[in-house]
C-alpha positions as CSV (number, residue, x, y, z in Angstrom):
1,M,140.3,103.1,64.0
2,E,138.0,103.7,61.1
3,R,137.2,101.8,57.9
4,G,136.4,103.6,54.7
5,V,133.1,103.1,53.0
6,G,132.1,104.4,49.5
7,T,129.2,104.1,47.2
8,P,129.6,101.8,44.2
9,S,131.1,103.3,41.0
10,G,128.6,104.5,38.4
11,Q,126.2,106.1,40.9
12,G,127.4,109.6,40.4
13,T,129.6,111.3,43.0
14,R,131.5,109.0,45.3
15,S,131.0,109.2,49.1
16,N,134.2,108.8,51.1
17,H,132.8,109.0,54.6
18,T,134.2,106.5,57.2
19,L,132.6,104.2,59.7
20,V,133.9,103.7,63.2
21,A,135.4,100.2,63.6
22,E,136.1,100.5,67.3
23,F,135.0,102.6,70.3
24,K,136.9,104.1,73.2
25,L,135.3,103.6,76.6
26,Q,135.8,106.7,78.7
27,G,135.3,104.7,81.9
28,F,136.6,106.6,84.9
29,S,139.5,108.2,83.1
30,E,138.4,111.6,84.3
31,H,139.4,110.5,87.9
32,P,143.0,109.2,87.4
33,R,143.7,109.3,91.2
34,L,140.9,106.9,91.9
35,R,142.0,104.2,89.4
36,L,143.6,102.0,92.1
37,P,140.8,102.3,94.6
38,L,138.2,101.7,91.9
39,F,140.1,98.7,90.6
40,S,140.2,97.2,94.0
41,C,136.5,97.9,94.6
42,F,135.3,96.5,91.3
43,L,137.6,93.5,91.6
44,S,136.2,92.7,95.1
45,L,132.6,93.2,94.0
46,Y,133.2,91.0,90.9
47,A,134.6,88.3,93.1
48,V,131.7,88.5,95.5
49,A,129.2,88.5,92.6
50,L,130.8,85.4,90.9
51,G,131.4,83.5,94.2
52,G,128.1,84.2,95.8
53,N,126.0,83.5,92.7
54,A,128.0,80.4,91.9
55,V,127.4,79.1,95.5
56,I,123.7,79.7,95.1
57,I,123.6,77.7,91.8
58,A,125.7,74.8,93.3
59,V,123.7,74.6,96.5
60,V,120.3,74.7,94.8
61,S,121.4,72.2,92.1
62,C,122.9,69.7,94.6
63,S,120.4,69.9,97.5
64,V,117.3,67.8,97.4
65,N,115.6,69.9,100.0
66,L,115.8,73.0,97.9
67,R,113.4,71.9,95.1
68,S,110.7,74.5,95.7
69,P,109.8,77.1,92.9
70,M,111.4,79.9,95.0
71,Y,114.9,78.3,94.9
72,F,114.5,77.3,91.2
73,F,113.9,81.0,90.4
74,L,116.8,82.0,92.6
75,C,119.1,79.7,90.7
76,N,118.1,81.4,87.4
77,L,118.4,84.8,89.0
78,A,122.0,83.9,90.0
79,T,122.7,82.8,86.5
80,M,121.4,86.2,85.1
81,D,123.6,88.1,87.6
82,I,126.7,86.2,86.5
83,V,125.9,87.0,82.8
84,C,125.2,90.6,83.6
85,T,128.3,91.3,85.7
86,S,130.6,89.2,83.5
87,S,129.6,91.1,80.3
88,V,130.8,94.4,81.9
89,L,133.3,94.1,84.7
90,P,136.2,92.4,82.9
91,K,136.4,95.2,80.4
92,V,136.1,97.8,83.3
93,L,139.0,96.2,85.1
94,V,141.1,96.3,81.9
95,G,140.2,100.0,81.5
96,L,141.4,100.8,85.0
97,V,144.7,99.0,84.5
98,F,145.5,100.6,81.1
99,E,145.1,104.3,80.3
100,E,143.3,103.6,77.0
101,N,140.4,101.2,76.9
102,T,139.0,100.4,73.4
103,I,136.4,97.9,72.3
104,S,135.8,96.7,68.7
105,F,132.4,97.3,67.1
106,P,131.5,93.6,67.2
107,G,132.7,93.4,70.8
108,C,130.5,96.4,71.7
109,M,127.5,94.8,70.1
110,A,128.1,91.5,71.8
111,Q,128.4,93.3,75.2
112,L,125.2,95.2,74.4
113,F,123.3,92.0,73.6
114,F,124.3,90.1,76.8
115,L,123.8,93.1,79.0
116,L,120.3,93.7,77.6
117,W,119.5,90.0,77.8
118,S,120.5,89.7,81.4
119,V,119.0,93.0,82.6
120,S,115.6,92.5,80.9
121,S,115.6,88.9,82.1
122,E,116.1,90.0,85.7
123,L,113.3,92.5,85.5
124,L,110.9,89.9,84.2
125,L,112.1,87.3,86.6
126,L,111.6,89.6,89.6
127,T,108.0,89.9,88.6
128,V,107.7,86.1,88.4
129,M,109.3,85.8,91.8
130,A,106.9,88.4,93.2
131,Y,104.0,86.4,91.9
132,D,105.5,83.2,93.4
133,R,105.6,84.9,96.9
134,Y,102.1,86.2,96.4
135,V,100.7,82.7,95.8
136,A,102.7,81.3,98.7
137,I,101.6,83.9,101.2
138,C,98.1,84.8,100.0
139,H,97.0,81.4,98.7
140,P,99.1,78.8,100.5
141,L,96.5,76.0,100.1
142,H,96.7,76.3,96.3
143,Y,100.5,76.9,96.0
144,S,101.5,73.4,94.9
145,S,98.8,73.3,92.2
146,R,99.4,76.9,90.9
147,M,103.2,76.8,90.9
148,S,103.7,73.3,89.5
149,P,107.2,72.3,88.2
150,L,105.9,72.3,84.6
151,L,104.6,75.9,85.0
152,C,107.8,77.1,86.7
153,R,110.0,75.7,83.9
154,A,107.7,77.2,81.3
155,L,107.9,80.6,83.0
156,V,111.7,80.6,83.2
157,T,112.0,79.4,79.6
158,G,109.6,82.1,78.5
159,V,111.7,84.7,80.4
160,W,115.0,83.7,78.8
161,A,113.4,83.4,75.3
162,V,111.4,86.7,75.3
163,C,114.4,88.6,76.7
164,A,116.8,87.1,74.1
165,L,114.4,88.2,71.4
166,N,114.3,91.7,73.0
167,A,118.1,91.9,73.1
168,S,118.4,90.6,69.5
169,V,116.0,93.3,68.2
170,H,117.8,96.2,69.9
171,T,121.3,94.9,68.9
172,G,120.1,94.3,65.3
173,L,118.8,97.9,65.2
174,M,122.0,99.2,66.6
175,V,124.1,97.4,64.0
176,Q,122.1,99.1,61.2
177,L,123.2,102.5,62.4
178,S,126.1,104.4,61.0
179,F,128.9,105.7,63.3
180,C,131.1,108.1,61.4
181,G,132.0,110.7,63.9
182,P,133.4,110.7,67.4
183,N,133.9,107.2,68.8
184,I,134.3,108.0,72.5
185,I,131.5,106.3,74.6
186,T,131.1,108.4,77.8
187,H,130.5,105.3,79.9
188,F,132.4,102.3,81.1
189,F,130.4,99.8,78.9
190,C,128.3,99.9,75.7
191,E,124.8,101.1,76.4
192,I,122.0,102.3,74.2
193,P,121.8,106.0,75.2
194,P,125.5,106.9,74.6
195,L,125.6,104.9,71.5
196,L,122.6,106.6,70.0
197,L,124.3,110.0,70.7
198,L,127.3,108.9,68.6
199,S,125.3,107.8,65.6
200,C,125.3,109.9,62.4
201,S,122.1,108.3,61.0
202,S,118.5,108.4,62.1
203,T,117.8,106.7,65.4
204,L,114.0,107.1,65.4
205,M,113.3,103.3,65.2
206,N,115.8,102.6,67.9
207,S,114.2,105.2,70.2
208,V,110.7,103.9,69.5
209,M,111.7,100.3,70.3
210,T,113.5,101.5,73.4
211,V,110.4,103.3,74.7
212,L,108.3,100.2,74.0
213,A,110.8,97.9,75.8
214,D,111.0,100.4,78.7
215,A,107.2,100.4,79.0
216,F,107.0,96.6,79.1
217,F,110.1,95.5,81.0
218,G,110.2,98.6,83.2
219,V,106.9,100.1,83.9
220,V,104.5,97.2,83.5
221,N,106.7,94.7,85.4
222,F,107.3,97.3,88.1
223,L,103.6,97.8,88.6
224,L,102.9,94.1,88.6
225,T,105.6,93.6,91.2
226,L,104.2,96.4,93.4
227,A,100.7,94.9,93.1
228,S,102.0,91.5,94.2
229,Y,103.8,92.9,97.2
230,G,100.9,95.1,98.1
231,C,98.7,92.0,98.4
232,I,101.4,90.3,100.3
233,I,101.7,93.1,102.8
234,A,97.9,93.3,103.2
235,S,97.9,89.5,103.9
236,I,100.7,89.8,106.4
237,L,98.9,92.5,108.3
238,R,96.1,90.0,109.0
239,I,98.5,87.6,110.7
240,R,97.7,87.6,114.4
241,S,101.2,86.7,115.7
242,A,103.4,89.7,116.2
243,A,106.5,87.6,115.7
244,G,105.1,86.1,112.5
245,R,104.4,89.6,111.2
246,R,107.9,90.8,112.0
247,R,109.5,87.8,110.2
248,A,107.3,88.3,107.2
249,F,107.9,92.0,107.0
250,S,111.7,91.5,107.3
251,T,111.6,89.2,104.3
252,C,109.5,91.5,102.2
253,S,111.5,94.6,103.1
254,S,114.7,92.8,101.9
255,H,113.1,91.9,98.6
256,L,111.5,95.3,98.1
257,L,114.9,96.9,98.9
258,V,116.6,95.0,96.1
259,V,113.7,95.6,93.7
260,S,113.7,99.4,94.5
261,V,117.5,99.7,93.9
262,Y,117.4,97.7,90.7
263,Y,114.5,99.4,89.2
264,S,115.7,102.9,90.2
265,A,119.0,102.3,88.5
266,V,117.5,100.8,85.3
267,F,114.9,103.6,85.1
268,C,117.7,106.2,85.5
269,A,119.7,104.6,82.8
270,Y,117.0,103.7,80.2
271,I,113.8,105.5,80.9
272,S,115.2,109.0,80.4
273,P,115.5,110.2,76.7
274,A,118.9,110.1,75.0
275,S,118.9,113.9,74.7
276,S,119.0,114.2,78.5
277,Y,121.7,111.6,78.9
278,G,124.1,112.5,81.8
279,P,127.4,110.5,81.8
280,E,128.0,110.8,85.6
281,R,124.5,109.9,86.5
282,S,124.5,107.0,84.1
283,K,127.7,105.6,85.4
284,V,126.4,105.6,88.9
285,S,123.2,103.8,87.9
286,G,125.3,101.4,85.8
287,V,127.4,100.5,88.8
288,L,124.2,99.8,90.8
289,Y,122.6,97.3,88.4
290,T,125.7,95.7,86.8
291,T,127.9,95.5,89.9
292,L,126.3,96.2,93.2
293,S,123.0,94.4,92.7
294,P,124.6,91.1,91.5
295,S,126.8,91.2,94.6
296,L,123.9,91.9,97.0
297,N,121.4,89.5,95.5
298,P,123.0,86.3,96.9
299,I,123.2,87.8,100.3
300,I,119.7,89.3,100.5
301,Y,117.8,86.6,98.7
302,S,119.6,83.4,99.7
303,L,122.6,83.5,101.9
304,R,120.5,84.9,104.8
305,N,118.0,82.1,104.3
306,R,118.2,79.4,106.9
307,E,117.4,76.5,104.5
308,V,120.2,77.6,102.2
309,K,122.6,77.8,105.2
310,H,121.7,74.3,106.3
311,A,122.1,72.9,102.7
312,L,125.5,74.6,102.5
313,R,126.6,73.0,105.8
314,R,125.6,69.6,104.5
315,L,127.4,70.0,101.2
316,V,130.6,71.6,102.7
317,P,131.5,70.1,106.1
318,L,134.2,72.8,106.7
319,S,131.5,75.5,106.6
320,R,130.2,74.3,109.9
321,H,133.2,75.8,111.6
C-alpha cells in the first residue's frame, strides 16, 4: 500500500512520487516446508522466555532474601528480555501462520523503537552487572558501600533513560527518511540495516548515528565487560580452595557464555555496514538475541541459582514436589 505525495502547487513542476505506507516482512517465507516446525519452535521459546522471566520478576519482587544488587539487576534484565521478545515474536508467529505478513509504517517504527530500547538497555546492563560481580569478588569488604541501593537505582534508571533516548534518536531519524520503492523487508522484524537499504533518500546521518551507537553500546561496553571479568578471573585464580575455584569459574563461564552469544549476535546484526547486509546471516543473529537469549537468560542467570530456587519453593509450595 502506498500513499501519494506531491509538492504544493505554484512551485513549478509537480512531483507525483509515492511513499510506502506499509512494509512486507519476508520472514521465513523462502522455507515454506519449515513453517510448522518454526512456528512450534518460536512459540515454545516465546513461552519459555515469558514464563521464565516473569518468574524471575515475581520471585525477586516477593522475596525478602533476594534484595541484593545482583537480583535487582536480574529483575531489570528479565524486564528487558520480555520487552525485546514481545516486540518481535508475536509478529513472527503471525507471519508463520499466514502467507503474507505486513506491518504498517507506524507499527514498524514502534517495533524498531522497543527493539532498540531493549537491546541497548541489555548491553548496558550487562556491563553494570559485570561491574557488580567485579566489586563483589575483587572488593568484598567494600561491596555494601560501593553498591548501595541508591547507586543501584540510579544506575538502572540511567540505563533505561539513556537507551530510551538512543532508541528515540534512531527512530526519529528513520521516520525522516523517504521510502518510495520496494517495501519488502528481508527480515522477520523491522531492523535498521534492511530499512536503510529500502530508503530512497540520503541515509548518511542514520549511518553516522548507528556507528556512534555501535561504538558506545557495542565496543565500549564489551571492552568494559571483558575488563571486569578479566579482573574477576585473576582474583579467582588466587583462591586457595580448588572447590571454590571450580564453583567460581562455573558461574563466570555461564555469564561469559551468555555475554559472548549476545554480543556476537548484536555485532553481526549491527556492526557490519548496511552495504554488506546478508538476510540469512541477519536472521540467524536476530533469532539469537531476540529469541534464544531471552529464553536462556532466566536459566543461566537465575533458575540455576540456589537462592532463587529456595525462594521459589517458599513462594510456591507445589514446587517442592
